[in-house]
N, C-alpha and C positions, 0 to 999 in steps of 0.2 A: 503493500500500500504506500510505501514511500519511495520516491525516486532516489537513485543513487547519485552521489556527487559526480559531476562531470567537469571537464576542463572549461566548458562554456557555461555561463550562467543560464539557468532555466528562465524561460519566458513565462511571466504570470499574466493571465488573461481573465478578466472579469466576465462571467457569462451574461451579466446584465447589459453589457456593451453590445449594441446592435451589430458591431463589426467583429464580434468574438470569433465566429466560425472562419471568417476571412483571415483574421490574424493568425489563427491556428494553422490554417492551410498554408499560409505564406511561410511561417517558421518551419513547419514540417517539410515543405518543399525545399527550402533552403538547406535543411539538414540532410535531406535525402539525395540531393543532386549528385554529389561526388561519391556517395556510398552505395547506391543501389544498383548501379549498372551491372547487368549480367546476372543479377541475383533475383530469385523469386521473392516477391513481397508476401509476407504473412502477417496478418493482424491477429493478435491474441487479446481477447477481452476477458479480463479476470474478474472473478466474483461469483456470488451465488444469488439466486432468486428467492432464497429463504430469509433474506434480510434486506429491508428497503434501501439502506445506504449502500450496502455491498452489491446491490443489483445494478449499479451504474455501468459496470463493464458489460455484463450480459445483455442489458437493455440496449446499450450502444451497439453491441454485436447483432442483435435482432434487427435494428434499424438498418445497419450496413448490409445485412443479408437480403433485405427487401430491395435495396437499390444497388446491389453489388454488380460490378462489371466483372469481366473475366481477368482483370488485371491483378488480382490478389486472392489469396486463400484466407479463409476466416475460421477461427476457432474461438468458441465462447459466445453462446446466445442464451436467451431465457430458456429455451427448450433443452439445450445441451451446454450447460455452463462449464467453465474451466475454473476449478476451485482447489482448495488445499488437498482434497482427497484424490484428485486425478491430474494434478499439475505435472508431476514428474512423468507420468505415462504420456500425457499430451505432448510434452516437450520431446520425448523420445520418438513419438509418432511424427512430429514435425521434422526432426532431423532425418528420419528414414525416408520421408516422402519428398522432402525439398532440399536439394544440395545447396549448401551455403545460404541458408535463408536470411533475408533481411526482415527482421521482426520489429513490428511496432506494438509495444505493450500498453494496454489501457486498463486503468484500475481506479477505484475510489480510494480516498485517504481521508484522514482526520487532520485538523489543523487549528490554527488560532481563530477566534471568532471573526476577526476582520477578514479572514481569507475564505470563509465559507462561501461557496458559489463561484470560486475561482478555479481555473485550470492552470496546471504547470506542464510545460513541455520542454524537453531537452534531449541531449545526446546521452546514451548509455541505457542500461537496463532499469526496469522498475523492480522494486523488491516487495512482492506481494506478502501480506501477512505482518509486515513490520509494525503497522499501526495497532495491531492487536497482539503483538509480541509472539508471532509465530516465525519459525525459521523455515523459509521456503526458498527454492532456487530462484535466482534473478532471471528476469525475462526481458529480452529485447535489445535492439540496437538504438532505438528511440523510444521515448515514453510519453504518454499523456496521462496525467494524474489529476483527478477532480476532487477538490476538498468538499465533502458532503456534510460534514458536521464538525463539532469541536472535539479536540483531543484532551487527554489529561486524566480522565477517570472513567471507569465502567464503560470501556470502549465497545464491548459487544452490545450493551444496552443502548448506547448512543447510536450505533449503527442501525439498530432495530427501530429507533424512534426518529429517523430522519424523514423529512418531508418528501413525499413522493413527487410533488410538483417540481421541487428542486432537482431531483434525480432525472426526471423526464426532460426538463429544460437543458440540463447539462449534457445528457446523452444525445439529444438532438443536435446540440452545438458540436459535440465531438464528432459524431457521425458525419455531419456536413463537412467539417474541416478536414477530417481524415480522408473521406471519399474524394473531395476536390483535390487535395494534395497528391494522392496517388494517381488520379486521372491525369492531372497536369504534368506530373513528373514523367509518367509513361509516355505521354504525348511528346514531351521534350526529348526524351531518350530516343524515341522512334524517329523523330525529325533529325536528331543528330546522327543517328546510325545511317539514315537514308542519305543525308548530306555528305557523310564521310565516304559512302560507297560510290558516289558519283565520280 
C-alpha cells in the first residue's frame, strides 16, 4: 500500500482537480517512454473487494477491463482480485506469460488527513500491505497509489469505513489516466518504430 522510495520524487495529484486524470496520464507517459519499448505492458490492480478502501485497485481494474485495448494485460478486478493470498502466485503467472514485463502497480494506501483523495505516482514498485503492516512482494516498474483514508491507528477498521464515493471517484480518475497513458505511449512507440524502419 505504500510506494517505495525512488530517485525521482513522486507526483501528488488531487482527485478533486478536474485535470487529475490528464496529469496522471502525462506523468505516466513521461515515465514510460524510455522504459517500455519492446516490453509487454501489464497492469496489476491490488486489493480486495471485501473492504471498501482496499477495493480501489480492483475497482480500477474493472473499469480498465471494460474499456481495455489490446495494448496491455490486466490482473486484478472486482471479480478476480489480486490480494495478499494470491499475490505471489499472480506474480509468478505474470513472469511465465510475459517476458520482461513492464508492470504498473495500482493500490490504495492510508495517509495524512490532508492527503486523503490524492494520488501519488512515480518510478519503482508499490509495496502492497505496508499500510496494514503486512510483508508482501513489491510490484511494478511504476506505481499509482491512492490515499483513501487516514493512517495511524486501527488500519483495517479505517479501510472498512472508507467512503465508497471517494473510492469510485479515485478509481475512475486512475483508470482514465492509466488507459490514456498506455494508449498514447503505444501510439508513440509505433510511430517511432515505423519512422525508424523507413
